C-alpha positions as CSV (number, residue, x, y, z in Angstrom):
1,M,156.4,238.1,188.1
2,S,159.1,239.9,186.3
3,K,158.1,242.6,183.7
4,I,160.9,241.5,181.4
5,K,159.3,240.8,178.0
6,K,159.0,237.0,177.4
7,I,160.6,235.4,174.4
8,Q,157.9,234.0,172.0
9,P,158.1,230.6,170.3
10,V,159.3,230.5,166.8
11,I,157.9,227.1,165.9
12,S,154.4,225.6,166.4
13,Y,154.1,223.0,169.1
14,F,150.9,221.2,170.1
15,G,150.0,222.1,173.7
16,S,152.3,225.1,173.9
17,K,152.7,226.5,177.4
18,F,153.7,230.0,176.4
19,R,150.5,231.5,177.9
20,M,151.0,229.6,181.1
21,I,154.6,230.5,181.8
22,D,153.8,233.1,184.5
23,T,151.6,230.6,186.4
24,I,154.1,227.7,186.0
25,F,157.0,229.9,187.4
26,S,154.7,231.1,190.2
27,L,153.8,227.6,191.3
28,L,157.4,226.6,191.2
29,E,158.4,229.7,193.1
30,L,161.2,229.9,190.7
31,K,164.1,232.2,191.8
32,N,167.4,233.2,190.2
33,N,169.5,231.0,192.6
34,D,167.5,227.9,191.6
35,N,168.8,225.0,189.5
36,F,165.8,224.3,187.2
37,L,165.1,221.4,184.9
38,D,162.6,221.4,182.0
39,L,162.3,217.6,181.7
40,F,160.7,217.4,178.3
41,G,161.8,220.6,176.6
42,G,159.0,220.8,174.1
43,S,159.6,223.9,171.9
44,G,162.0,225.1,174.5
45,I,159.8,228.1,175.4
46,V,159.6,227.4,179.2
47,G,163.3,226.7,179.6
48,I,164.4,229.7,177.6
49,N,162.2,232.1,179.5
50,A,163.2,230.6,182.9
51,S,166.8,231.6,181.9
52,K,165.9,235.0,180.6
53,I,163.2,236.2,183.0
54,I,164.2,234.5,186.2
55,G,167.9,234.2,185.6
56,C,168.1,230.7,187.1
57,N,170.6,228.0,186.1
58,T,168.5,226.1,183.5
59,F,168.7,222.5,182.3
60,L,166.7,221.9,179.1
61,N,166.2,218.3,178.2
62,D,165.8,218.0,174.4
63,F,163.4,215.1,174.5
64,D,162.5,215.3,170.8
65,N,166.1,216.0,169.7
66,I,165.3,219.2,167.7
67,F,167.8,221.7,169.2
68,P,169.4,223.8,168.0
69,L,166.6,224.4,165.6
70,K,167.7,223.7,162.0
71,L,166.2,225.9,159.3
72,K,164.7,222.9,157.3
73,Y,162.9,221.6,160.4
74,A,161.7,225.0,161.4
75,L,160.3,225.8,157.9
76,K,158.6,222.4,157.7
77,N,157.1,223.0,161.2
78,I,155.7,226.4,160.4
79,L,154.3,225.3,157.1
80,S,152.4,222.5,158.8
81,F,149.4,222.8,161.1
82,E,150.4,222.9,164.8
83,G,153.7,221.3,163.8
84,N,152.0,217.9,163.1
85,M,153.1,217.7,159.4
86,K,149.7,217.5,157.9
87,N,149.4,218.4,154.2
88,Y,150.4,222.0,153.4
89,T,147.8,224.4,152.2
90,L,147.8,227.9,150.6
91,S,146.5,229.4,153.9
92,R,149.4,228.0,155.8
93,L,151.8,229.3,153.2
94,N,150.3,232.8,153.4
95,Y,150.5,232.6,157.2
96,F,154.2,231.8,157.0
97,I,154.9,234.6,154.5
98,K,153.3,237.0,157.0
99,R,155.6,235.7,159.8
100,L,158.6,235.9,157.4
101,D,157.7,239.6,156.8
102,N,157.6,240.1,160.5
103,G,161.3,239.0,161.0
104,W,160.8,235.3,161.6
105,L,164.3,234.3,160.4
106,D,165.9,236.8,162.7
107,K,163.8,235.5,165.5
108,L,164.9,231.9,164.8
109,N,168.5,232.9,164.9
110,F,167.9,234.8,168.2
111,Y,166.1,231.7,169.6
112,N,169.0,229.4,168.9
113,K,171.4,232.0,170.5
114,Q,169.3,231.9,173.6
115,L,169.5,228.1,173.7
116,T,173.3,228.3,174.0
117,K,172.8,230.0,177.4
118,L,171.2,226.9,178.8
119,N,172.5,223.5,179.8
120,L,171.2,221.6,176.9
121,I,170.9,217.8,177.5
122,H,169.6,214.9,175.5
123,K,168.2,212.2,177.7
124,D,165.3,209.7,177.8
125,F,163.3,210.8,180.8
126,N,163.8,207.3,182.3
127,N,167.5,208.0,182.5
128,I,167.0,211.1,184.7
129,D,167.1,209.7,188.2
130,V,167.6,210.8,191.8
131,E,171.4,210.6,191.3
132,F,171.3,213.0,188.3
133,I,169.1,215.4,190.2
134,K,171.3,215.4,193.3
135,N,174.6,215.7,191.3
136,N,173.3,218.8,189.5
137,K,171.6,220.2,192.6
138,I,168.3,220.6,190.8
139,N,165.6,221.8,193.1
140,K,162.9,222.8,190.7
141,I,161.5,220.7,187.8
142,Y,158.8,221.4,185.2
143,V,157.3,218.4,183.4
144,D,155.3,218.7,180.2
145,P,154.9,215.2,178.8
146,P,152.8,214.4,175.7
147,Y,149.1,214.6,176.4
148,F,147.3,211.5,177.6
149,G,145.4,209.8,174.8
150,V,146.6,212.1,172.1
151,K,148.7,210.6,169.2
152,K,150.0,211.8,165.8
153,L,150.3,215.4,167.1
154,Y,153.7,214.9,168.7
155,K,157.1,213.9,167.3
156,S,157.3,211.5,170.3
157,S,154.0,210.2,171.7
158,F,153.4,208.3,175.0
159,D,151.4,205.1,175.6
160,T,149.6,204.5,179.0
161,K,152.6,202.5,180.3
162,Q,154.9,205.5,179.7
163,H,152.6,207.8,181.5
164,I,152.6,205.5,184.5
165,N,156.4,205.1,184.4
166,L,156.7,208.9,184.4
167,F,154.4,209.1,187.4
168,L,156.4,206.5,189.4
169,K,159.6,208.4,188.6
170,L,158.1,211.7,189.8
171,E,156.9,210.0,193.0
172,K,160.6,209.4,193.8
173,L,161.8,212.8,192.7
174,K,159.1,214.7,194.6
175,K,160.8,213.9,197.9
176,I,163.9,216.0,196.9
177,T,162.7,218.7,194.6
178,K,159.7,220.9,193.8
179,I,157.7,219.7,190.7
180,V,155.0,221.1,188.5
181,V,153.5,218.8,185.9
182,S,151.1,219.9,183.1
183,Y,148.6,217.7,181.4
184,N,145.4,217.7,179.4
185,D,142.3,217.3,181.6
186,C,141.2,213.7,181.8
187,K,140.0,211.2,184.4
188,F,143.0,208.9,184.1
189,I,145.5,211.6,184.9
190,R,143.3,213.0,187.7
191,S,143.2,209.5,189.2
192,L,146.9,208.8,188.8
193,Y,147.9,212.1,190.5
194,K,145.1,212.1,193.1
195,D,147.5,212.5,196.0
196,W,149.1,215.6,194.4
197,K,147.7,219.1,194.3
198,I,145.7,219.5,191.0
199,I,144.9,223.0,189.7
200,E,142.7,223.8,186.7
201,F,144.0,226.3,184.2
202,K,141.7,227.7,181.5
203,K,143.6,228.8,178.4
204,T,142.7,230.0,174.9
205,N,144.3,228.1,172.0
206,H,144.6,230.3,168.9
207,S,145.1,229.3,165.3
208,G,147.1,231.8,163.4
209,V,146.0,230.2,160.1
210,S,142.2,229.9,160.5
211,K,141.9,232.8,163.0
212,T,139.9,230.6,165.4
213,K,140.3,230.2,169.1
214,K,139.2,227.5,171.6
215,I,139.1,227.6,175.4
216,V,140.5,224.4,176.9
217,T,141.3,223.2,180.5
218,E,144.8,222.2,181.4
219,L,145.9,220.6,184.6
220,L,148.8,221.9,186.6
221,I,149.9,219.3,189.1
222,T,152.3,220.0,191.9
223,N,153.8,218.2,194.9
224,G,153.7,221.6,196.6
225,I,156.8,221.4,198.8
């Protein structure tokens, strides 16, 4: 993987994939001549680094409609816990002040500038079909939907039906493009994607506020073409 320094996230996002970027790009075998789609966007961290590190033509689907990042939204996000808008506390305020002293505002402006280098789209994932993929010659897709069974920690959560609808869509797309999907580890997702290749990834979640860390298992699922 490239030794170019990765761009770090400037907002908190539950289930951030920043520490998994190298593995995701490796599984996708992402190259600079690829047309790459980040289907759910999240905090934008995967799409931005695909563009910077790999240099591929990147489509970032702003599923939550948060880009470009407005100052009010970004401030509210950082002052909350993991971006889920719980009650603010003094410890979170102190954490933000520390980030502010470390140039957070400049980093926010830089982040938005990097977003302008991507093909930013705003679509419901249901509206991204085979025709869209073929018309834009997309040959690599990363999919990071809301975790299964987790609510209130996302701006846009999924119910079981939506997870199934996403799977059915990916079953069609996997015939024409290489795909990597990330999920929390659970029996339902393992069963749903049983005919795909499932890889366990251990990662450490850090809390900048409480200075705690927790090791969790993520699933990286690929059609492997």
